[in-house]
N, C-alpha and C positions, 0 to 999 in steps of 0.2 A: 625534951625537944626544944630547940631554939625557935624564936619568932620567925627567923628566916626559913628554917625548915618547914614550919607550919604553913607559911605563905607558899612555898614551893609545892608542898603537898596539896594545898587547897586549889591552886591554879591548875594543877594537873588533873585533879579530881573533877572540878567544875567545868573547866574549859578544854581539857585534853591537850594542854600545852606543857611539855616537860621543862623543868629547870627555869621557870619564870618566878621572879621575886616580886615584881610590881609592874603595873601598867602606867605608861607615861603619856601625858596629853599636854598640849600647850595652846596658847592663844595670844593674839595681839590685843593690847588694851590701848585704845586711841588716847593720845595726849595732845595738849596744845604745843605749838612749835616751841622747842626749847631755845633759850637765848644763845647758848653756846653749843658747839659740836652738833649742829642740826643733822648733819649727814649720818651720824651714828644712830639716829632714831628714825630715819626714813625707811619704811619697809617696802617690800616688793609689791604691796597692794597700793602704793602711792600715797601713803599718809604716815604721820608721825605716831609712833607707838612704842610701848615697852612690851617685852615678852613675859608672859606668865607661864610657868611650867610646873606641873604637879605629878607626883607619883602616888598611886593608890594601891592598896592591898586587894585581895580577891573580893572583899565586901564593899569596895569603893570608898574606903576610908583612907585618910592621909596619915595614919598612925602606924606605919610599918616600923 
């Protein structure tokens, strides 16, 4: 059995969601105003940030 199939089976067994391989979450990490391309870093919450996004397996680990 592959790791992908193990993750799919675990999500379905634990959370009753079929065909799920990972759970995605993200957040904004506030940064100082960048010297160039400021508008690329200005978020909807009205501050400068970069995005952090992660995908976890059914045990909340990043090692899928």
